[in-house]
Residue frames as a rotation matrix with the C-alpha (Angstrom) as fourth column:
UNK 1
0.513 0.577 0.635 9.09
0.735 0.087 -0.673 -72.86
-0.443 0.812 -0.379 -206.64
UNK 2
0.874 -0.289 -0.390 11.29
-0.369 -0.918 -0.148 -69.78
-0.315 0.273 -0.909 -207.15
UNK 3
-0.057 -0.965 0.257 14.34
-0.499 0.251 0.829 -72.00
-0.865 -0.081 -0.496 -207.20
UNK 4
0.074 0.261 0.962 12.82
0.583 0.771 -0.254 -74.17
-0.809 0.580 -0.095 -209.76
UNK 5
0.915 0.366 0.168 12.07
0.360 -0.555 -0.750 -71.22
-0.182 0.747 -0.639 -212.08
UNK 6
0.610 -0.735 -0.296 15.56
-0.703 -0.674 0.226 -69.71
-0.366 0.070 -0.928 -211.72
UNK 7
-0.258 -0.668 0.698 17.20
-0.150 0.741 0.655 -73.20
-0.955 0.064 -0.291 -212.37
UNK 8
0.333 0.389 0.859 15.05
0.734 0.465 -0.495 -73.61
-0.592 0.795 -0.131 -215.50
UNK 9
0.995 0.050 -0.087 15.98
-0.014 -0.789 -0.614 -70.15
-0.099 0.612 -0.784 -216.76
UNK 10
0.249 -0.962 -0.112 19.66
-0.784 -0.268 0.560 -70.64
-0.569 -0.052 -0.821 -216.15
UNK 11
-0.252 -0.136 0.958 19.53
0.285 0.936 0.208 -74.14
-0.925 0.326 -0.198 -217.90
UNK 12
0.674 0.572 0.468 17.57
0.615 -0.084 -0.784 -72.57
-0.409 0.816 -0.408 -220.75
UNK 13
0.859 -0.367 -0.359 20.14
-0.451 -0.873 -0.187 -69.95
-0.244 0.323 -0.914 -221.15
UNK 14
-0.106 -0.883 0.458 22.86
-0.505 0.445 0.740 -72.48
-0.857 -0.153 -0.493 -221.22
UNK 15
-0.034 0.152 0.988 21.19
0.628 0.772 -0.097 -74.41
-0.777 0.617 -0.122 -223.88
UNK 16
0.927 0.342 0.157 20.68
0.333 -0.550 -0.766 -71.27
-0.176 0.762 -0.624 -226.05
UNK 17
0.429 -0.851 -0.303 24.31
-0.689 -0.525 0.499 -70.36
-0.584 -0.006 -0.812 -225.58
UNK 18
-0.392 -0.629 0.672 25.39
-0.047 0.743 0.668 -73.77
-0.919 0.230 -0.320 -226.96
UNK 19
0.347 0.619 0.705 22.85
0.719 0.308 -0.624 -73.48
-0.603 0.723 -0.338 -229.76
UNK 20
0.937 -0.038 -0.348 23.99
-0.173 -0.914 -0.367 -70.07
-0.304 0.404 -0.863 -230.71
UNK 21
0.102 -0.985 -0.139 27.61
-0.751 -0.168 0.639 -71.24
-0.652 0.039 -0.757 -230.75
UNK 22
-0.271 -0.041 0.962 26.76
0.364 0.921 0.141 -74.29
-0.891 0.388 -0.234 -232.74
UNK 23
0.781 0.572 0.250 25.07
0.509 -0.351 -0.786 -71.99
-0.361 0.741 -0.566 -235.27
UNK 24
0.673 -0.574 -0.466 28.09
-0.581 -0.801 0.148 -69.80
-0.458 0.171 -0.872 -235.35
UNK 25
-0.258 -0.860 0.441 30.37
-0.417 0.511 0.752 -72.78
-0.872 0.010 -0.490 -235.97
UNK 26
0.069 0.445 0.893 28.07
0.656 0.654 -0.376 -74.05
-0.752 0.612 -0.247 -238.81
UNK 27
0.881 0.418 0.219 28.11
0.426 -0.506 -0.750 -70.78
-0.203 0.755 -0.624 -240.77
UNK 28
0.472 -0.749 -0.466 31.72
-0.501 -0.662 0.557 -69.67
-0.725 -0.029 -0.688 -240.57
UNK 29
0.815 -0.190 -0.547 33.83
-0.497 0.255 -0.830 -70.31
0.298 0.948 0.113 -243.68
UNK 30
0.143 -0.838 -0.526 37.02
-0.198 0.497 -0.845 -71.59
0.970 0.225 -0.095 -241.98
UNK 31
0.295 0.050 -0.954 38.29
0.678 0.693 0.245 -73.28
0.673 -0.720 0.170 -238.96
UNK 32
-0.752 -0.616 -0.235 39.97
0.598 -0.488 -0.637 -70.24
0.278 -0.619 0.735 -237.35
UNK 33
-0.650 0.598 0.468 36.79
-0.475 -0.801 0.364 -68.30
0.593 0.015 0.805 -237.64
UNK 34
0.360 0.782 -0.508 34.80
-0.077 0.568 0.819 -71.22
0.930 -0.256 0.265 -236.18
UNK 35
-0.377 -0.572 -0.729 37.11
0.687 0.355 -0.634 -71.40
0.621 -0.740 0.259 -233.10
UNK 36
-0.890 0.018 0.456 35.82
-0.251 -0.853 -0.457 -68.05
0.381 -0.521 0.764 -231.86
UNK 37
0.027 0.998 0.051 32.27
-0.766 -0.012 0.642 -69.62
0.642 -0.056 0.765 -231.51
UNK 38
0.038 -0.070 -0.997 33.46
0.332 0.942 -0.053 -72.50
0.942 -0.329 0.059 -229.43
UNK 39
-0.809 -0.563 0.168 34.41
0.071 -0.377 -0.923 -70.29
0.583 -0.736 0.345 -226.44
UNK 40
-0.324 0.738 0.593 30.87
-0.903 -0.428 0.040 -69.37
0.283 -0.522 0.805 -225.31
UNK 41
0.636 0.607 -0.478 29.88
-0.436 0.793 0.427 -73.13
0.637 -0.063 0.768 -225.38
UNK 42
0.009 -0.707 -0.708 33.08
0.449 0.635 -0.629 -73.98
0.894 -0.312 0.323 -223.42
UNK 43
-0.883 -0.465 0.056 33.09
0.233 -0.540 -0.809 -71.24
0.407 -0.702 0.585 -220.90
UNK 44
-0.629 0.640 0.442 29.60
-0.698 -0.715 0.042 -69.51
0.342 -0.282 0.896 -220.52
UNK 45
0.165 0.827 -0.537 27.43
-0.475 0.544 0.691 -72.56
0.864 0.141 0.483 -220.69
UNK 46
-0.184 -0.324 -0.928 29.30
0.572 0.732 -0.369 -74.48
0.799 -0.599 0.050 -217.98
UNK 47
-0.962 -0.273 0.031 29.07
0.138 -0.577 -0.805 -71.52
0.237 -0.770 0.592 -215.76
UNK 48
-0.360 0.924 0.128 25.36
-0.851 -0.381 0.360 -71.20
0.382 0.021 0.924 -216.25
UNK 49
0.319 0.490 -0.811 24.92
-0.074 0.866 0.494 -74.90
0.945 -0.097 0.313 -215.39
UNK 50
-0.611 -0.586 -0.533 27.02
0.557 0.160 -0.815 -74.35
0.562 -0.795 0.229 -212.25
UNK 51
-0.880 0.299 0.369 24.92
-0.428 -0.836 -0.344 -71.59
0.206 -0.460 0.864 -211.20
UNK 52
0.085 0.976 -0.199 21.80
-0.741 0.195 0.643 -73.64
0.666 0.093 0.740 -211.72
UNK 53
0.072 -0.103 -0.992 23.24
0.418 0.906 -0.063 -76.44
0.906 -0.410 0.108 -209.54
UNK 54
-0.923 -0.375 -0.085 24.15
0.257 -0.439 -0.861 -73.97
0.286 -0.817 0.501 -206.81
UNK 55
-0.559 0.776 0.293 20.59
-0.761 -0.620 0.192 -72.64
0.330 -0.116 0.937 -206.94
UNK 56
0.364 0.735 -0.572 19.05
-0.475 0.675 0.565 -76.16
0.801 0.066 0.595 -206.74
UNK 57
0.400 -0.250 -0.882 21.50
0.491 0.871 -0.024 -77.91
0.774 -0.423 0.471 -204.30
UNK 58
0.923 -0.263 0.279 23.17
-0.383 -0.689 0.616 -75.05
0.030 -0.675 -0.737 -202.46
UNK 59
0.224 -0.969 -0.104 26.74
-0.837 -0.137 -0.529 -75.46
0.499 0.206 -0.842 -201.38
UNK 60
0.735 -0.018 0.678 27.89
-0.399 0.797 0.453 -78.98
-0.548 -0.604 0.578 -200.62
UNK 61
-0.130 -0.894 0.428 30.49
-0.110 0.442 0.890 -81.43
-0.985 0.069 -0.156 -201.73
UNK 62
0.108 0.146 0.983 29.07
0.875 0.456 -0.164 -82.17
-0.472 0.878 -0.078 -205.21
UNK 63
0.936 0.242 0.254 28.84
0.342 -0.797 -0.499 -78.45
0.081 0.554 -0.829 -206.05
UNK 64
0.515 -0.835 -0.195 32.32
-0.467 -0.464 0.753 -77.95
-0.719 -0.296 -0.629 -204.88
UNK 65
-0.195 -0.621 0.759 33.49
0.356 0.676 0.645 -80.58
-0.914 0.396 0.090 -207.35
UNK 66
0.470 0.538 0.700 31.46
0.867 -0.134 -0.479 -78.97
-0.163 0.832 -0.530 -210.13
UNK 67
0.939 -0.196 -0.282 32.96
-0.166 -0.978 0.127 -75.59
-0.301 -0.072 -0.951 -209.28
UNK 68
0.153 -0.972 0.181 36.47
-0.247 0.140 0.959 -77.17
-0.957 -0.191 -0.218 -209.42
UNK 69
-0.106 -0.018 0.994 35.73
0.808 0.581 0.097 -78.74
-0.580 0.814 -0.046 -212.79
UNK 70
0.748 0.401 0.529 34.44
0.652 -0.593 -0.472 -75.44
0.124 0.698 -0.705 -214.29
UNK 71
0.769 -0.553 -0.321 37.32
-0.341 -0.779 0.526 -73.50
-0.541 -0.295 -0.787 -213.00
UNK 72
-0.260 -0.850 0.459 39.70
0.118 0.444 0.888 -75.87
-0.958 0.285 -0.016 -214.71
UNK 73
0.201 0.411 0.889 37.63
0.954 0.126 -0.274 -75.54
-0.225 0.903 -0.367 -217.90
UNK 74
0.986 0.167 0.017 37.85
0.166 -0.953 -0.252 -71.81
-0.026 0.251 -0.968 -217.78
UNK 75
0.389 -0.907 -0.161 41.61
-0.426 -0.332 0.842 -71.75
-0.817 -0.259 -0.516 -216.97
UNK 76
-0.334 -0.620 0.709 42.52
0.277 0.655 0.703 -74.24
-0.901 0.431 -0.048 -219.73
UNK 77
0.586 0.708 0.394 40.22
0.543 0.018 -0.839 -72.73
-0.601 0.706 -0.374 -222.57
UNK 78
0.751 -0.339 -0.566 42.66
-0.559 -0.783 -0.273 -70.13
-0.351 0.521 -0.778 -223.86
UNK 79
-0.310 -0.936 0.164 45.48
-0.669 0.338 0.662 -72.65
-0.676 0.095 -0.731 -224.02
UNK 80
-0.181 0.296 0.938 43.31
0.484 0.857 -0.177 -75.17
-0.856 0.422 -0.298 -225.85
UNK 81
0.873 0.479 -0.096 42.18
0.177 -0.492 -0.852 -72.38
-0.455 0.727 -0.514 -228.34
UNK 82
0.407 -0.824 -0.395 45.89
-0.814 -0.523 0.252 -71.41
-0.414 0.219 -0.883 -228.84
UNK 83
-0.550 -0.641 0.535 47.05
-0.293 0.748 0.595 -74.95
-0.782 0.171 -0.599 -229.44
UNK 84
0.199 0.749 0.632 44.16
0.479 0.488 -0.729 -75.53
-0.855 0.448 -0.261 -231.82
UNK 85
0.944 0.129 -0.302 44.88
-0.149 -0.654 -0.742 -72.60
-0.293 0.746 -0.598 -234.03
UNK 86
-0.031 -0.983 -0.182 48.61
-0.869 -0.064 0.490 -73.51
-0.493 0.174 -0.852 -234.13
UNK 87
-0.415 -0.011 0.910 47.61
0.228 0.967 0.115 -77.03
-0.881 0.255 -0.399 -235.32
UNK 88
0.661 0.703 0.261 45.36
0.421 -0.061 -0.905 -75.57
-0.621 0.708 -0.336 -237.95
UNK 89
0.759 -0.394 -0.518 48.19
-0.620 -0.680 -0.391 -73.35
-0.199 0.618 -0.761 -239.29
UNK 90
-0.323 -0.897 0.301 50.75
-0.630 0.441 0.639 -76.08
-0.706 0.017 -0.708 -239.12
UNK 91
-0.092 0.405 0.910 48.43
0.440 0.836 -0.328 -78.42
-0.893 0.370 -0.255 -241.01
UNK 92
0.875 0.484 -0.027 47.70
0.196 -0.404 -0.894 -75.74
-0.444 0.776 -0.448 -243.59
UNK 93
0.356 -0.843 -0.404 51.48
-0.843 -0.476 0.249 -74.98
-0.402 0.252 -0.880 -243.98
UNK 94
-0.446 -0.486 0.752 52.26
-0.217 0.874 0.436 -78.71
-0.868 0.031 -0.495 -244.40
UNK 95
0.131 0.578 0.806 49.64
0.711 0.512 -0.482 -79.06
-0.691 0.636 -0.344 -247.15
UNK 96
-0.711 -0.543 0.447 50.98
0.697 -0.462 0.548 -75.84
-0.091 0.701 0.708 -248.97
UNK 97
0.314 0.879 0.359 47.99
0.849 -0.429 0.308 -73.83
0.425 0.208 -0.881 -248.22
UNK 98
-0.452 -0.327 0.830 48.09
-0.134 -0.895 -0.426 -70.09
0.882 -0.304 0.361 -247.13
UNK 99
-0.615 0.155 -0.773 47.72
0.777 0.291 -0.559 -69.85
0.139 -0.944 -0.300 -243.37
UNK 100
0.478 0.854 -0.205 45.29
0.877 -0.476 0.062 -67.48
-0.045 -0.209 -0.977 -241.73
UNK 101
0.184 -0.460 -0.869 48.02
0.335 -0.801 0.496 -64.96
-0.924 -0.382 0.007 -241.24
UNK 102
-0.829 -0.511 0.228 48.88
0.359 -0.174 0.917 -64.96
-0.429 0.842 0.328 -245.05
UNK 103
-0.150 0.803 0.577 45.27
0.943 -0.060 0.328 -64.40
0.298 0.593 -0.748 -245.97
UNK 104
0.604 0.480 -0.636 45.12
0.654 -0.755 0.051 -61.11
-0.455 -0.447 -0.770 -243.95
UNK 105
-0.240 -0.841 -0.486 48.10
0.305 -0.540 0.784 -59.69
-0.922 0.040 0.386 -245.89
UNK 106
0.486 0.501 -0.716 47.50
-0.451 -0.558 -0.697 -57.37
-0.749 0.661 -0.045 -248.93
């Protein structure tokens, strides 16, 4: 009974994290600002789901595979964000728009 409650709470927190991130993406004015709200959905929510699986199943082969997948997601998230913002800036420069860095200059 306790395991089920803890699992439900962890999964509810994961869903709320993704919903809040989606709301942040929806209200931000440009792609660079939206990128900041993708991180909780890409890092925090999978960790919460992993914890829910650990609580439900315990440590076995399947949870080990999920742990490996989450670790890879956490390790690659900064590189993906960096590559995405570089692509946004390159696209803006090619189209003759001001880049994010140019907007911050007085």
